BALOBA-1460 file (C-alpha; in Angstrom, 3 decimals):
// residues 289
<rec num="1" residu="m" x="61.581" y="-15.552" z="-94.414"/>
<rec num="2" residu="a" x="62.061" y="-14.186" z="-91.120"/>
<rec num="3" residu="s" x="61.277" y="-14.593" z="-87.429"/>
<rec num="4" residu="d" x="60.289" y="-12.270" z="-85.026"/>
<rec num="5" residu="v" x="62.708" y="-12.005" z="-81.814"/>
<rec num="6" residu="p" x="63.271" y="-11.012" z="-78.300"/>
<rec num="7" residu="a" x="66.793" y="-8.893" z="-77.167"/>
<rec num="8" residu="q" x="69.889" y="-10.311" z="-77.027"/>
<rec num="9" residu="v" x="73.545" y="-10.050" z="-76.079"/>
<rec num="10" residu="p" x="76.832" y="-9.874" z="-77.467"/>
<rec num="11" residu="a" x="77.920" y="-13.110" z="-78.920"/>
<rec num="12" residu="q" x="81.198" y="-13.936" z="-76.622"/>
<rec num="13" residu="p" x="84.537" y="-15.619" z="-78.779"/>
<rec num="14" residu="a" x="84.065" y="-18.480" z="-80.498"/>
<rec num="15" residu="a" x="84.744" y="-21.844" z="-79.191"/>
<rec num="16" residu="p" x="85.242" y="-25.131" z="-80.176"/>
<rec num="17" residu="q" x="81.564" y="-27.293" z="-80.385"/>
<rec num="18" residu="t" x="81.166" y="-29.040" z="-77.113"/>
<rec num="19" residu="l" x="77.388" y="-30.302" z="-77.281"/>
<rec num="20" residu="q" x="76.978" y="-34.791" z="-77.221"/>
<rec num="21" residu="p" x="76.108" y="-36.011" z="-79.354"/>
<rec num="22" residu="y" x="77.556" y="-33.906" z="-82.457"/>
<rec num="23" residu="s" x="79.557" y="-34.302" z="-85.761"/>
<rec num="24" residu="f" x="79.499" y="-31.330" z="-87.835"/>
<rec num="25" residu="p" x="77.503" y="-32.372" z="-90.974"/>
<rec num="26" residu="h" x="79.246" y="-31.874" z="-94.615"/>
<rec num="27" residu="q" x="78.456" y="-34.508" z="-96.903"/>
<rec num="28" residu="r" x="77.361" y="-32.636" z="-99.170"/>
<rec num="29" residu="l" x="79.509" y="-29.625" z="-98.471"/>
<rec num="30" residu="s" x="82.258" y="-28.994" z="-101.844"/>
<rec num="31" residu="l" x="85.639" y="-28.927" z="-100.268"/>
<rec num="32" residu="l" x="87.889" y="-28.681" z="-103.362"/>
<rec num="33" residu="q" x="87.547" y="-25.301" z="-105.872"/>
<rec num="34" residu="r" x="86.496" y="-25.412" z="-109.624"/>
<rec num="35" residu="f" x="87.551" y="-22.033" z="-109.844"/>
<rec num="36" residu="p" x="91.110" y="-21.243" z="-107.920"/>
<rec num="37" residu="e" x="90.942" y="-17.489" z="-109.336"/>
<rec num="38" residu="k" x="87.571" y="-16.669" z="-107.245"/>
<rec num="39" residu="t" x="86.299" y="-16.663" z="-103.337"/>
<rec num="40" residu="p" x="85.210" y="-19.875" z="-101.815"/>
<rec num="41" residu="l" x="81.823" y="-19.342" z="-100.721"/>
<rec num="42" residu="v" x="79.812" y="-20.874" z="-98.366"/>
<rec num="43" residu="l" x="75.746" y="-19.464" z="-97.251"/>
<rec num="44" residu="v" x="74.276" y="-19.890" z="-93.983"/>
<rec num="45" residu="a" x="70.781" y="-19.318" z="-93.006"/>
<rec num="46" residu="c" x="69.493" y="-18.439" z="-89.660"/>
<rec num="47" residu="g" x="65.945" y="-18.704" z="-88.296"/>
<rec num="48" residu="s" x="62.972" y="-20.362" z="-86.942"/>
<rec num="49" residu="f" x="62.070" y="-22.674" z="-90.172"/>
<rec num="50" residu="s" x="58.200" y="-23.479" z="-88.413"/>
<rec num="51" residu="p" x="58.042" y="-24.652" z="-90.743"/>
<rec num="52" residu="i" x="61.032" y="-24.000" z="-94.091"/>
<rec num="53" residu="t" x="58.940" y="-23.149" z="-96.883"/>
<rec num="54" residu="y" x="59.596" y="-23.092" z="-100.536"/>
<rec num="55" residu="l" x="60.812" y="-19.292" z="-100.368"/>
<rec num="56" residu="h" x="63.389" y="-20.496" z="-97.802"/>
<rec num="57" residu="l" x="65.101" y="-23.032" z="-100.225"/>
<rec num="58" residu="r" x="64.452" y="-20.680" z="-103.307"/>
<rec num="59" residu="m" x="66.638" y="-18.361" z="-101.516"/>
<rec num="60" residu="f" x="69.899" y="-19.949" z="-102.008"/>
<rec num="61" residu="e" x="69.177" y="-20.847" z="-105.370"/>
<rec num="62" residu="m" x="69.170" y="-17.525" z="-105.797"/>
<rec num="63" residu="a" x="72.266" y="-16.519" z="-103.878"/>
<rec num="64" residu="s" x="73.619" y="-18.888" z="-105.972"/>
<rec num="65" residu="d" x="72.984" y="-17.800" z="-109.271"/>
<rec num="66" residu="y" x="73.592" y="-13.914" z="-107.785"/>
<rec num="67" residu="a" x="77.138" y="-15.417" z="-106.735"/>
<rec num="68" residu="r" x="77.548" y="-16.417" z="-109.831"/>
<rec num="69" residu="f" x="76.511" y="-13.804" z="-112.613"/>
<rec num="70" residu="n" x="77.698" y="-10.773" z="-110.087"/>
<rec num="71" residu="t" x="80.560" y="-11.620" z="-107.474"/>
<rec num="72" residu="n" x="83.877" y="-13.162" z="-107.422"/>
<rec num="73" residu="f" x="82.462" y="-16.681" z="-105.283"/>
<rec num="74" residu="e" x="82.696" y="-19.702" z="-105.896"/>
<rec num="75" residu="v" x="80.196" y="-21.359" z="-103.776"/>
<rec num="76" residu="m" x="80.817" y="-24.236" z="-102.169"/>
<rec num="77" residu="g" x="77.891" y="-25.122" z="-100.076"/>
<rec num="78" residu="g" x="74.858" y="-23.936" z="-97.948"/>
<rec num="79" residu="f" x="73.511" y="-24.545" z="-94.257"/>
<rec num="80" residu="i" x="70.201" y="-24.193" z="-92.866"/>
<rec num="81" residu="s" x="70.596" y="-23.459" z="-89.286"/>
<rec num="82" residu="p" x="67.524" y="-23.309" z="-87.298"/>
<rec num="83" residu="v" x="66.913" y="-21.884" z="-83.940"/>
<rec num="84" residu="g" x="67.334" y="-24.087" z="-80.415"/>
<rec num="85" residu="d" x="64.531" y="-24.014" z="-77.857"/>
<rec num="86" residu="g" x="66.082" y="-21.275" z="-75.542"/>
<rec num="87" residu="y" x="64.886" y="-18.995" z="-78.211"/>
<rec num="88" residu="v" x="61.032" y="-18.347" z="-77.253"/>
<rec num="89" residu="k" x="58.485" y="-17.327" z="-79.931"/>
<rec num="90" residu="k" x="54.676" y="-17.729" z="-79.978"/>
<rec num="91" residu="g" x="53.987" y="-20.481" z="-82.656"/>
<rec num="92" residu="l" x="57.093" y="-22.043" z="-82.407"/>
<rec num="93" residu="a" x="57.675" y="-25.607" z="-82.877"/>
<rec num="94" residu="p" x="59.878" y="-27.677" z="-80.676"/>
<rec num="95" residu="a" x="63.228" y="-27.764" z="-82.358"/>
<rec num="96" residu="a" x="63.741" y="-31.576" z="-83.016"/>
<rec num="97" residu="d" x="60.233" y="-31.062" z="-85.082"/>
<rec num="98" residu="r" x="61.630" y="-28.546" z="-87.261"/>
<rec num="99" residu="l" x="65.003" y="-29.628" z="-87.777"/>
<rec num="100" residu="n" x="63.286" y="-33.027" z="-88.703"/>
<rec num="101" residu="m" x="61.436" y="-31.106" z="-91.363"/>
<rec num="102" residu="c" x="64.521" y="-29.086" z="-92.869"/>
<rec num="103" residu="r" x="65.974" y="-32.730" z="-93.093"/>
<rec num="104" residu="l" x="62.486" y="-33.611" z="-94.982"/>
<rec num="105" residu="a" x="62.476" y="-30.652" z="-97.323"/>
<rec num="106" residu="l" x="66.308" y="-31.464" z="-98.030"/>
<rec num="107" residu="e" x="66.340" y="-35.125" z="-98.736"/>
<rec num="108" residu="s" x="66.775" y="-34.325" z="-102.700"/>
<rec num="109" residu="a" x="68.963" y="-31.397" z="-102.081"/>
<rec num="110" residu="s" x="72.761" y="-31.597" z="-104.004"/>
<rec num="111" residu="w" x="74.300" y="-28.723" z="-102.076"/>
<rec num="112" residu="l" x="72.276" y="-27.716" z="-99.031"/>
<rec num="113" residu="i" x="72.773" y="-28.922" z="-95.747"/>
<rec num="114" residu="v" x="70.967" y="-29.118" z="-91.981"/>
<rec num="115" residu="d" x="73.295" y="-28.298" z="-89.740"/>
<rec num="116" residu="p" x="71.523" y="-28.721" z="-85.958"/>
<rec num="117" residu="w" x="74.184" y="-27.408" z="-83.825"/>
<rec num="118" residu="e" x="72.003" y="-24.495" z="-82.676"/>
<rec num="119" residu="g" x="69.113" y="-26.318" z="-82.713"/>
<rec num="120" residu="i" x="70.436" y="-28.736" z="-80.154"/>
<rec num="121" residu="n" x="71.600" y="-26.241" z="-77.914"/>
<rec num="122" residu="p" x="68.954" y="-25.822" z="-75.363"/>
<rec num="123" residu="k" x="70.454" y="-22.268" z="-74.639"/>
<rec num="124" residu="y" x="69.548" y="-19.256" z="-76.940"/>
<rec num="125" residu="t" x="72.462" y="-18.416" z="-79.491"/>
<rec num="126" residu="p" x="73.005" y="-15.084" z="-80.508"/>
<rec num="127" residu="t" x="73.771" y="-15.078" z="-84.864"/>
<rec num="128" residu="a" x="77.140" y="-14.155" z="-84.631"/>
<rec num="129" residu="k" x="78.268" y="-17.237" z="-82.362"/>
<rec num="130" residu="v" x="76.283" y="-19.638" z="-85.202"/>
<rec num="131" residu="l" x="78.680" y="-18.137" z="-88.001"/>
<rec num="132" residu="d" x="81.810" y="-18.549" z="-85.747"/>
<rec num="133" residu="h" x="81.042" y="-21.972" z="-85.206"/>
<rec num="134" residu="f" x="80.863" y="-22.138" z="-89.250"/>
<rec num="135" residu="e" x="83.585" y="-20.384" z="-89.336"/>
<rec num="136" residu="h" x="85.918" y="-22.910" z="-87.045"/>
<rec num="137" residu="e" x="84.183" y="-25.913" z="-88.392"/>
<rec num="138" residu="i" x="85.085" y="-24.983" z="-91.943"/>
<rec num="139" residu="n" x="88.350" y="-23.735" z="-91.806"/>
<rec num="140" residu="e" x="89.573" y="-25.173" z="-88.934"/>
<rec num="141" residu="v" x="88.403" y="-28.557" z="-88.323"/>
<rec num="142" residu="l" x="88.135" y="-29.299" z="-92.122"/>
<rec num="143" residu="g" x="91.044" y="-27.281" z="-92.892"/>
<rec num="144" residu="g" x="89.405" y="-24.816" z="-95.424"/>
<rec num="145" residu="v" x="88.797" y="-25.534" z="-99.273"/>
<rec num="146" residu="q" x="90.977" y="-26.933" z="-101.556"/>
<rec num="147" residu="r" x="92.389" y="-25.376" z="-105.101"/>
<rec num="148" residu="p" x="92.931" y="-27.569" z="-108.428"/>
<rec num="149" residu="d" x="96.875" y="-27.265" z="-107.118"/>
<rec num="150" residu="g" x="97.021" y="-28.755" z="-103.836"/>
<rec num="151" residu="s" x="96.657" y="-25.632" z="-101.536"/>
<rec num="152" residu="r" x="94.019" y="-24.633" z="-98.915"/>
<rec num="153" residu="v" x="91.782" y="-21.252" z="-98.323"/>
<rec num="154" residu="p" x="89.871" y="-20.299" z="-96.035"/>
<rec num="155" residu="a" x="86.013" y="-19.716" z="-97.177"/>
<rec num="156" residu="r" x="84.453" y="-16.848" z="-96.782"/>
<rec num="157" residu="i" x="80.842" y="-17.739" z="-94.865"/>
<rec num="158" residu="c" x="78.133" y="-15.349" z="-95.193"/>
<rec num="159" residu="l" x="74.884" y="-15.133" z="-93.999"/>
<rec num="160" residu="l" x="71.684" y="-15.165" z="-95.855"/>
<rec num="161" residu="a" x="68.490" y="-13.632" z="-95.285"/>
<rec num="162" residu="g" x="65.705" y="-12.072" z="-96.169"/>
<rec num="163" residu="a" x="65.145" y="-8.126" z="-96.839"/>
<rec num="164" residu="d" x="63.379" y="-7.517" z="-93.358"/>
<rec num="165" residu="l" x="65.955" y="-8.693" z="-91.539"/>
<rec num="166" residu="i" x="68.138" y="-5.808" z="-93.138"/>
<rec num="167" residu="q" x="65.663" y="-3.537" z="-92.096"/>
<rec num="168" residu="t" x="65.792" y="-4.676" z="-88.369"/>
<rec num="169" residu="m" x="69.677" y="-4.136" z="-88.727"/>
<rec num="170" residu="s" x="69.199" y="-0.377" z="-90.003"/>
<rec num="171" residu="t" x="67.184" y="0.564" z="-86.626"/>
<rec num="172" residu="p" x="69.299" y="2.225" z="-83.844"/>
<rec num="173" residu="g" x="68.678" y="0.004" z="-80.531"/>
<rec num="174" residu="v" x="67.778" y="-3.114" z="-82.213"/>
<rec num="175" residu="w" x="70.736" y="-5.165" z="-82.948"/>
<rec num="176" residu="s" x="73.885" y="-4.791" z="-80.611"/>
<rec num="177" residu="p" x="76.270" y="-2.913" z="-81.963"/>
<rec num="178" residu="k" x="79.426" y="-5.547" z="-81.318"/>
<rec num="179" residu="d" x="77.314" y="-7.892" z="-83.224"/>
<rec num="180" residu="l" x="76.325" y="-6.437" z="-86.180"/>
<rec num="181" residu="d" x="80.129" y="-5.102" z="-86.776"/>
<rec num="182" residu="h" x="80.902" y="-9.140" z="-86.190"/>
<rec num="183" residu="i" x="78.358" y="-10.150" z="-88.686"/>
<rec num="184" residu="l" x="78.481" y="-7.545" z="-91.466"/>
<rec num="185" residu="g" x="82.248" y="-6.674" z="-91.360"/>
<rec num="186" residu="r" x="83.679" y="-9.771" z="-90.639"/>
<rec num="187" residu="f" x="80.989" y="-11.901" z="-92.532"/>
<rec num="188" residu="g" x="78.865" y="-9.945" z="-94.733"/>
<rec num="189" residu="l" x="75.075" y="-10.820" z="-95.676"/>
<rec num="190" residu="m" x="73.255" y="-11.695" z="-99.134"/>
<rec num="191" residu="v" x="69.825" y="-10.217" z="-98.907"/>
<rec num="192" residu="i" x="66.545" y="-11.303" z="-101.013"/>
<rec num="193" residu="e" x="64.877" y="-8.022" z="-102.319"/>
<rec num="194" residu="r" x="61.328" y="-8.399" z="-101.232"/>
<rec num="195" residu="s" x="58.320" y="-6.389" z="-102.627"/>
<rec num="196" residu="g" x="57.174" y="-3.548" z="-100.515"/>
<rec num="197" residu="t" x="60.839" y="-3.696" z="-98.544"/>
<rec num="198" residu="d" x="63.032" y="-0.378" z="-99.616"/>
<rec num="199" residu="v" x="66.409" y="-2.396" z="-98.835"/>
<rec num="200" residu="e" x="68.602" y="0.274" z="-99.860"/>
<rec num="201" residu="d" x="67.273" y="2.807" z="-97.649"/>
<rec num="202" residu="a" x="67.986" y="0.133" z="-94.866"/>
<rec num="203" residu="i" x="71.084" y="-0.239" z="-96.014"/>
<rec num="204" residu="s" x="72.019" y="3.655" z="-96.383"/>
<rec num="205" residu="n" x="72.016" y="3.570" z="-92.259"/>
<rec num="206" residu="l" x="74.655" y="0.805" z="-92.645"/>
<rec num="207" residu="h" x="77.203" y="2.481" z="-95.446"/>
<rec num="208" residu="t" x="80.001" y="1.326" z="-93.264"/>
<rec num="209" residu="y" x="79.174" y="-2.073" z="-94.633"/>
<rec num="210" residu="r" x="78.174" y="-1.472" z="-98.026"/>
<rec num="211" residu="d" x="81.116" y="-3.554" z="-99.771"/>
<rec num="212" residu="n" x="79.873" y="-6.653" z="-97.280"/>
<rec num="213" residu="i" x="76.486" y="-6.518" z="-98.090"/>
<rec num="214" residu="w" x="74.847" y="-7.966" z="-101.306"/>
<rec num="215" residu="v" x="71.198" y="-7.422" z="-102.484"/>
<rec num="216" residu="i" x="69.897" y="-10.049" z="-104.543"/>
<rec num="217" residu="p" x="66.529" y="-9.254" z="-106.711"/>
<rec num="218" residu="q" x="63.806" y="-11.566" z="-106.691"/>
<rec num="219" residu="l" x="62.718" y="-11.984" z="-110.548"/>
<rec num="220" residu="v" x="59.886" y="-13.926" z="-109.627"/>
<rec num="221" residu="q" x="58.128" y="-12.346" z="-107.011"/>
<rec num="222" residu="n" x="57.199" y="-15.088" z="-103.923"/>
<rec num="223" residu="d" x="56.110" y="-13.701" z="-100.825"/>
<rec num="224" residu="v" x="55.306" y="-17.070" z="-98.849"/>
<rec num="225" residu="s" x="56.181" y="-16.889" z="-95.294"/>
<rec num="226" residu="s" x="56.108" y="-19.358" z="-92.429"/>
<rec num="227" residu="t" x="53.743" y="-17.013" z="-90.683"/>
<rec num="228" residu="k" x="51.188" y="-17.447" z="-93.281"/>
<rec num="229" residu="i" x="51.765" y="-21.052" z="-93.482"/>
<rec num="230" residu="r" x="51.038" y="-21.135" z="-89.639"/>
<rec num="231" residu="l" x="48.054" y="-19.120" z="-90.439"/>
<rec num="232" residu="f" x="47.092" y="-21.247" z="-93.201"/>
<rec num="233" residu="l" x="47.243" y="-24.811" z="-91.328"/>
<rec num="234" residu="k" x="45.600" y="-22.912" z="-88.296"/>
<rec num="235" residu="r" x="42.642" y="-22.373" z="-90.282"/>
<rec num="236" residu="d" x="43.038" y="-26.196" z="-91.799"/>
<rec num="237" residu="m" x="43.604" y="-24.395" z="-95.549"/>
<rec num="238" residu="s" x="45.462" y="-25.882" z="-98.073"/>
<rec num="239" residu="v" x="49.027" y="-25.443" z="-97.977"/>
<rec num="240" residu="r" x="50.344" y="-27.956" z="-100.906"/>
<rec num="241" residu="y" x="52.849" y="-26.641" z="-103.055"/>
<rec num="242" residu="l" x="53.661" y="-23.966" z="-100.721"/>
<rec num="243" residu="i" x="55.909" y="-26.205" z="-99.208"/>
<rec num="244" residu="p" x="57.892" y="-29.240" z="-99.169"/>
<rec num="245" residu="g" x="55.448" y="-32.190" z="-99.690"/>
<rec num="246" residu="r" x="57.156" y="-34.569" z="-96.752"/>
<rec num="247" residu="v" x="56.805" y="-31.559" z="-94.657"/>
<rec num="248" residu="i" x="53.235" y="-31.653" z="-94.832"/>
<rec num="249" residu="e" x="53.130" y="-35.367" z="-93.912"/>
<rec num="250" residu="y" x="54.913" y="-34.378" z="-90.661"/>
<rec num="251" residu="i" x="53.416" y="-31.887" z="-89.792"/>
<rec num="252" residu="e" x="50.272" y="-33.122" z="-90.015"/>
<rec num="253" residu="s" x="51.131" y="-36.784" z="-88.464"/>
<rec num="254" residu="h" x="52.756" y="-34.788" z="-85.528"/>
<rec num="255" residu="d" x="49.661" y="-32.172" z="-85.075"/>
<rec num="256" residu="l" x="51.283" y="-28.996" z="-85.561"/>
<rec num="257" residu="y" x="50.584" y="-25.518" z="-85.765"/>
<rec num="258" residu="n" x="46.735" y="-26.560" z="-85.216"/>
<rec num="259" residu="e" x="45.800" y="-23.765" z="-82.332"/>
<rec num="260" residu="e" x="43.134" y="-21.283" z="-83.141"/>
<rec num="261" residu="a" x="44.371" y="-18.747" z="-85.879"/>
<rec num="262" residu="p" x="44.927" y="-15.066" z="-85.323"/>
<rec num="263" residu="s" x="43.618" y="-12.458" z="-87.358"/>
<rec num="264" residu="v" x="46.166" y="-11.489" z="-89.961"/>
<rec num="265" residu="d" x="47.374" y="-7.809" z="-91.371"/>
<rec num="266" residu="g" x="47.558" y="-7.378" z="-95.312"/>
<rec num="267" residu="k" x="51.422" y="-8.534" z="-95.204"/>
<rec num="268" residu="g" x="50.240" y="-11.743" z="-94.112"/>
<rec num="269" residu="k" x="51.598" y="-11.150" z="-90.447"/>
<rec num="270" residu="a" x="49.505" y="-11.981" z="-87.222"/>
<rec num="271" residu="n" x="48.491" y="-9.190" z="-85.335"/>
<rec num="272" residu="g" x="51.234" y="-7.863" z="-82.886"/>
<rec num="273" residu="e" x="54.307" y="-10.001" z="-84.526"/>
<rec num="274" residu="t" x="56.801" y="-8.410" z="-86.230"/>
<rec num="275" residu="s" x="59.554" y="-9.929" z="-88.240"/>
<rec num="276" residu="g" x="63.754" y="-10.498" z="-88.202"/>
<rec num="277" residu="r" x="65.863" y="-11.993" z="-86.250"/>
<rec num="278" residu="a" x="67.457" y="-9.291" z="-84.559"/>
<rec num="279" residu="s" x="70.071" y="-8.712" z="-82.321"/>
<rec num="280" residu="p" x="68.970" y="-6.444" z="-80.134"/>
<rec num="281" residu="a" x="71.001" y="-4.009" z="-77.490"/>
<rec num="282" residu="p" x="72.969" y="-5.768" z="-74.518"/>
<rec num="283" residu="k" x="70.638" y="-4.323" z="-72.273"/>
<rec num="284" residu="s" x="67.624" y="-6.202" z="-72.982"/>
<rec num="285" residu="s" x="67.106" y="-9.667" z="-72.444"/>
<rec num="286" residu="p" x="68.929" y="-12.982" z="-74.237"/>
<rec num="287" residu="a" x="66.946" y="-13.445" z="-77.652"/>
<rec num="288" residu="k" x="67.357" y="-14.364" z="-81.362"/>
<rec num="289" residu="s" x="69.083" y="-13.131" z="-84.486"/>
C-alpha cells in the first residue's frame, strides 16, 4: 500500500501554489455540510501508486465508514496525491503515467479526486508540505466548508495510509521530528490495519499523538500491493480483478513494468525492498514520505 523511500528534509512553511499550469481539482469535493454538529473531514492519501490498486480505493471507503460510525467527522471528500519524479525509486513509473492511471481508476468515483500538484512538481515534496497544500487550497482559497446556516468552518485535513507507514513513524531516526509533529500534531492520521502488522505496538511509541491517530480495522483482509502487482506483471501473470481494467489497458498500451522480475519474500516484497513512505531525519538526503 505504501512505498519505500530515501530520507527527506523537514517541510518548509506552507506557500501558495506556484506551479503552472495548475488549478486545484475540487469538482467532487463537497463544500456544504449536511451535519453541522460534526467536523468536516478531507482524507488525503500520498504515495507512489505505481500502479494504483483496488486496495488504495478501498482504503477510502473503509475510512469513510469508520468516520461515519465511530467518530464525529463528516467526510467531505478524498484526494489521491501521487509523488513526483523527484522521488527516486526503483520500479517507479513516470509521474505522468501514474497520474493518468489514477485518473482512470477514479473515472466512476463520486467523491475521490486525483490532485496532480505533487506529481507535476519536478522536485521532491515532503508529505507535511503536501498536507499544507490541501489546507491552503481548501480552507483559504475555497474558504472552507459551508454549514446549513450559511456560516463557514475549516475542514480537517487528515492523512490516510496503510499500517506499514505508522511502523516507520514509530521507528526513531526514520522521520524528521519536525515533520512528524506537523503531520500527526496538526493534521492526524487514519491508518488501515494490516494482517501481520502490530499497529498498537507502533502507536505506543507515538503516545503523544494518540488522540490524532485512528486505527481502522480491515474487516475483509486484502493484502494487494503495488509491489505485488509489478511482480505479477514482470512475470507475465494476470492482474485482472486486482487493479481496475482501465489501468491494466493503460499499462499494456504504454509497456510499463516489464523489466525482469526480482525474487520476492513471503510478504510479497521484492528482496532488498522496504515499505513505507518515510520522512527521515534532516541529516539524510531529501526523499519521499
